[in-house]
N, C-alpha and C positions, 0 to 999 in steps of 0.2 A: 504494499500499499503506499502510495506517494506520501511525503512527509507533509505537504497543503492540505490533502485529504485527511491526515491524523491529525492536524492541527484545526481543521474547522469541525471535525467530531468532538475534538476536548472542548473547543469555544461551545460549542452546543450543549455537551454536557454540565460545563461548568455554569450555562445560562439556565439551564433546566433546575440545577440541583440549588443555584440560588434562590429560585421561584419558590420552590418546594420545600424548603427548611421551616421550621415554624419562627414566626417573628413576635417576640414577645414585647409589651409596652413596659415602660418602666415602672416599676415597683412603686407605689403610692406610700408616701409617708403618713404613718398615723397620726402623729401629730396636727399635720395640714388638715386630714379629714376631721379632728376634733375641733381645730380653731374654725373649721369654717361652718360645720353643723351645729356646733353648741350641745348642748342637753336637748334630748329627743322629748318634747312635749306630749303628752296625752291628747287622745281626740276629743272633740266637742261634739255636740249636735251638729254642729255646721259642717265639721268634717264627715259624719256620717252621710247628711244630705247630698255632698258634693260626690261622694262615693257611691251613690244610690243605695244605701243602706238605710231600711226603715227603721228609723231609731225608737218606735213604740216597742215598748217592754224591754229596751235594753238600759241596764242599770249601770252607768258610766261609773257610779261610785265603787262598782267592784273591781276597777282598774287602780283606783286610788293605793299608793303605798300605806301600810300602817304608820302609826305613829312611832317614831322613835322612843316615844316616854311610854309605850305600852310594853316595851321588850326590856330585859336586863340582860344586859352584854357583858360577858366576861373581857377583862384586857386581854387583847390579842396582840402579840408581838410578830410581826412577817418579815422576814429577811426581804430587802428590796432586791430584785434580780441586778447583777451588774449591768445590764443593758441600760438601766434606767437611772442608774444613781448619778448624784451631782458629781460632775468633772470638770475639767480644768477650763479655764478663761484664758485666751490668748493675750499675749502683750503685742497688741498692734504696732507700736514702734519699734519692737526689735524683728518685723518679719520683713524678708527680703527675697526678691525675685530674680532669678537667673534663667540662663538657657541658652540654646545654639540653635544654629541653622546652617545648613549646606548651601553656599551660593549657588545659584541655578541648579538646584536639587529638585527633590520631589516636592517643594513648596510647604513642607512642615518646620513650624518653630517648636521646636521643644521647648517647654516652659516647666522651672524648677521653682516651687515656693518652701521657703525655709519658714518654719514657724516654731512659736515655742512659747510653753505657757508663761502666765503673769505671775510671778512668785510673791505678789504683793496682796493677791485676792486668796482669802481663804477657801480651801477646796471642801468637797462633800466627803461622804464616807466611801468605802469601797475596795481598799487596799491599793493595789498596783492598777485596779482598773480605773481609778481617779485620772490617772494620765492617759487621757483620751479625750478628742472632740469628735461628733458627728457634724460630717458636712453636709449642708444643705443644696449649695450650687456655687460654682467657680465661673465668673464672666471674664474673659478679657476684653479689655478695650484700649482706646487711643494707642493703635498699633503705629509707630513712626512708619511712614510712605504710603498707608492705605489710601487707597483711591478713593475709598468713602470713610471720611474722619470720624464719622457717627457710628460706624458699623461695631457689633459687639459679638464675641465669637464664647459659645459654651466651651470649656476645657475638654477635649476629645481623648480616648484612648487613656481614661482615668476612671480606675473602678471605684473611687470613692466619692466621686463629684456629685452623685444626685441621689436621691433617696435615702439620706440620712447614712452614708457609708462612714464606718467608724476609721479615724485614725488613731492609731496607738502611739503616744510619745515615750522618747527612751528615758533612763534613768535622768538625765539632764532635762528632761522636759521638752525636747525639741523632737523634730519630725520633718520630712520633706515630701510635699506632694507634686507628682509628676502629672505631665500630659500633653498633648500637643493641641495647636490649631494651623489652619491653612488659609492664608489671605491671598486674594486673587492679585497676585503681583509678583514680578521675579526678583529675587533678593540677590542682586549682584555682588561682588567683591567691595565696590566703591563706598557703600554708605557705612560699610564697617557693622557697628553695633547699633540695633534694633530695640528701641525702648517701647514699652507697654504698660499698661495698669491692669491690676488684676482684683477684684471685688470678691472677697471670699465671704461667703453665708455660711455659720455654722451653729451648732446649739451644744451645750454641756450634756445632753441626754439624747438618745432616741427620738423621743416623744416631747422634748421640752421645746420651749418656745426659741426662736432665733436670738442670739446674741447680735450685739450693734455690729455693722457691716465693716470688716477689716480691708482697708484700701493697700494695696501693695505694689508699690513702684519696682518695676523690672527691667532689665536689661539681657537681650540675647546676642550673644557674640558669633562671629561667623567660625567654622570650624576651618581646619589648617587646609584640609582638603576641599577642593571645588570642581564643578564642571563646567565653567563658563568658557565657552570658545571665544577665541579672539573675533571670528566674524560668524553671524547668528546666521539661521535660515533664511532665506528669501523667499517671500510670499507672492506667489504669481497671480493666483486667484482665490477667492473664497466663495461659497456657496452654500446656503442652508435653507429647509424649508421644515415646517411643521404643521402638523393636521389641526383644524380648528377644534378646540374644545379640550384640548390636552392629548392629543392622539400621539402618533408616532413623529419623530424628529429626526433630521439627519443634518448633519454639517461638514461639509467637505473641505478642505484646503490643499491646493498645490503650491509644494515649496521646491527650492532648487538647493541643492546642498552648496555650497562654496568650496570652490577648486582647492583652496590652501585655508588652513587653520579652522575650518568649520567645525561643526559636532562629529564626533565620531558615532553617537549614537542619540537616539532621542528617547525619553519615557512618556509615553501617555498619561497623563495624570487627569486631576479632577477638571469637569468642564461646566462653567457658569452660564446660565441661560436666565437673563435678566437676574441676574443675582442668585436666583436658585442652583445650588449646587449639585452635580452627579458625579458620583464616583465609580457607579456600577452602568456599565454602558456595552455595546458590542462595536469593538474597535477592529478596523481592518484598513489596509495600505496595497497601494496599486504601484508598479514600478513602470517607468515610461522610459523609453529609449530616445536617442537624440533625433529622431524624426518624429517623435509625438506620439508614436504608437505603443501600448501596452505590452509588456511580455513577461509579467509576473505578479507575485502579490501574495499576500496572507492574513491570516487573522494577527491581532496584535492585543494581547490581553492588557487592560490596563494596570499600569504599575511594573509594567516588565520592557527592557530593554528592546528597541528595534533598532540594528546596527545599520549605519550610513556609510556611503562611499563618496570620496570628492566629485563634484560634478553631477551626482546623482540627480533625476527627476522623480518625484514621489508624490503620490496623493494620499492624505490621509482621511480617514471617514470614522466619525463618531455616530452610531446609530441608537436613539434613545426610544426604548418601546413604550413608555409610558411617561409622558411629560405631566410633570406634578405643578407645574406654577400655576399661580392663581389663576381661577377662570376667568377674571377681570382682564389678564393679559392674553392668555391664549382663544379667547372667544371675538377679541377687539378687532383681528384681522390686520392689526399693525405688525410691523418689525418687530422681532426680539434681539437684543444685544448677545452676543456669545463672545466667551472669554475662554479660550483653550490653554492648558499647560500642557507644553511637551518639554518634560525635565532635560535638562543639559543644553537648551538652547538658551538664548540671552535675551529673548525677549516672548511675551506672552502672544498667542495666534489671536486675533479679534476678528468679529465678522459679524454679519447679520442672518437672521432666519426669516423668511417670506412666508406668511400664512398661505396653505392651500385647502381646498377643500378634500374632506376625509369621509369615515363613516359618518352616514347622518347621525348614527344611533349614539355616536361620540358625545353630542350635545344634548344629550338627553339629561335628566336630572339625575345625579349620583351623589345619593346620601351616604356619608363615612362618619364613623365614629372619632372623636377626638379624646383626648386625655381628659378624664371627667372634671377635673379641678384645673383651671386654667392659670397658668403662671401670672405672676405679676411682676414686671410690666408683661403684658399678654406678647407673645411670638409674632412676629412679622408673617412669616411663613410657617405657619405651625402644621407639622405633619399630621397627616391621619394614622391611626392605630391600623396596622395591617394585620389582615386575617392569618391565624395560625393552624396547622394541623391538616388533616384532609377533610375537616368538615367545615372549614372556614368559620371557626369562631373568633371573637374579638375578646382577647383577653384584656382585664384590667381597664375595661370600658366603662365600667359600673363601679361607683363606689358609695358609702354611706354608713350610718351608725344605726345601732339597734338599742333599746331601753335595756339595760341588764335587769333580769328579773321583770322585766315589762312585757307588753304586749305591743308596742309600736316601734316602727322603724322610717328613717328618712333615706333616700338614696338620689344620686344624681348621674345624669348622663348627657353629654354634650355632642352636637350633631352639625356638621356642615355640607352643603351644596356643593360640592366639586364640578357640578355639570352646568350645562349653558340655559337648562330651562328649569322653572321652577318646580320643586317637588313637593309631594305631601306625604305626611307621615300620619295613619291611623290611630288614635288611643281609644283603648288603653296597651293595645298588644299582650302580651302575656308576660307573667312574672313568676317565678319560683324561687322559694328561699329555703336552701337545703333540700331540693328536691320536692317540695309541698307548695300547694298555691295559698298564698296568703288568703285569709278571710276576705279582705278587699283592700283595695286600694285606688288613688287617682293621681293625676300628674298635675302639675303647676307648671305653665311654659311660659318663657320668656316673650314667646311671640302667640298672641291670643289666638287659640283654636277657635275653627268654625266647623259647625255641624261636625264636631269630633275629631277633625283634620287639623294638623299643624302645616301651615304653608312655608316652605324654606326657599326664599330666592338665591339665585345662582351667587356664590361666595359668602352667603349669611351663615352664622353661626347661631343655633337655638341651643338654649339650655333647657331640660326637662328635670324637674324636681318631683320627686315620686314619695307618696305619704302611704305607708302600709300599715294595715292592722292585720298581725301575724298569727297563723295558725299556732296553735299551743304546742311550743318545743322548750318546755321549760329546761330540759336537759342540756340544751344548748345555749338559751339564754341566761341560765344562772351563771354561765363562766365568763370569762374577760375574753375567750376566745373568738375570732371572727366566723361568721357562719357566710356561707356561699350564696350569691344570688345571681340569676340569670334573667336577663330580659329579651324578648323577642319581637321585633317589629317585621311582621311577615311582607309588608308592603315593598321593602327593600333588601330583604333575606339578611335581615341585622340580627345574629343571635350574639348578644353580648354577655360577658362574666365579668364578676367581680367580687368583693366581699363587702359585709355588712362588719363594722367593729363594734365591738363594746365601747357605750358610754362611759362604763365604770362607775355609775351612781351606785353606790352600794345601798343607799337606804331605802331602794324599793325591795330589797331582800327579806327585811325584817318582818 
């Protein structure tokens, strides 16, 4: 079998495997859930009426907690789990940022944030476990040379940067947090150091409230080795097209390798379409002779080298299967700006994509779930939760609280229309908690429903807050453990899973 045929098969296998592997949403921090919902309130006759329950003969006082005066409690001493003990507070003045980058490399800036605890602030209990913090988020901003001076970047390739990740401090109370960012520019040798600012949000406990933001000024230095050529590729022409309403997209660039001192290879890396970044796409190249006729080519996997020869004429093409830019961009019919990094070249490749007619169904309504708790500040191009597993379920798309030793719960989902036409979601859909159907429930929508349906315009985000009257499952509700909740909205084949966490209000159990 020829090498080219093997390469095509390998590329197709990689593409299929990437599309079939489960993709899970980020775990939701319990403290954020508690802060958002607060204590779950009991239902009233109004709730019963809205939920379609006949309140006649229902004694709501049966759900009221017993008075604490009616019970005699023995003193109880419970050892706090080490995960939730009071831990370290950082010394903001001592925090420092460093890092490095490879000039004309793959575009990554490696970030290192050195932190240490503040010895002047008393610590809680818990032995050695007190030498730790829980990271809520790390955002990098004000990167020197960034084409967009207002741009911010979540720290990537960092295992502790979201969801309350624990960072252990050493015996001296110090630790280093590492990650990377990618900025749509070439980092040449000449600028030398690149300055940046990091905003670190952390807490003393996994479910504790955030401490004040620690702002860290950092500097990334160039490595000794670099891939910058003396002469960069010469761009002969570019051509790009995208299908209306977020279908397939293609961007082609014809380049000429300099006869002397040009790149010995290039590494196709991330491609930006109107600032939306793509790191997974189909890449291929075609070789041309001096007469202009093609005579060879192959697939080129993003992140891998493509060798070049002096004087070579070559066309690179990036094929994006599903354009996830905001619908306002992909349905406008306007040109989209393209910036493509070919690592080891001295300049970014820039061009335009023109709108072309695609499959008419691509402009239909496309309702997708978002993270149920919106970040603050909101993300500009928030990514939808991708379905996982063979059944296409959306994990961690629902979140909420239930009353410990109670009967009621609240939950929330967020939906966005990524299609070109208005979509409609029929309520109430189906809800199960631990596999059982609630006695009753109803939704509060950020967009007012009409005839039981919520209209979601293209690009619009709608929040649905559900109130549930749970089936009697005291064995689960008497604990502090989460219970599983599923929501099914059959209009758009949305089967979403998540957890209801305990509000940990113990006086209902008396």
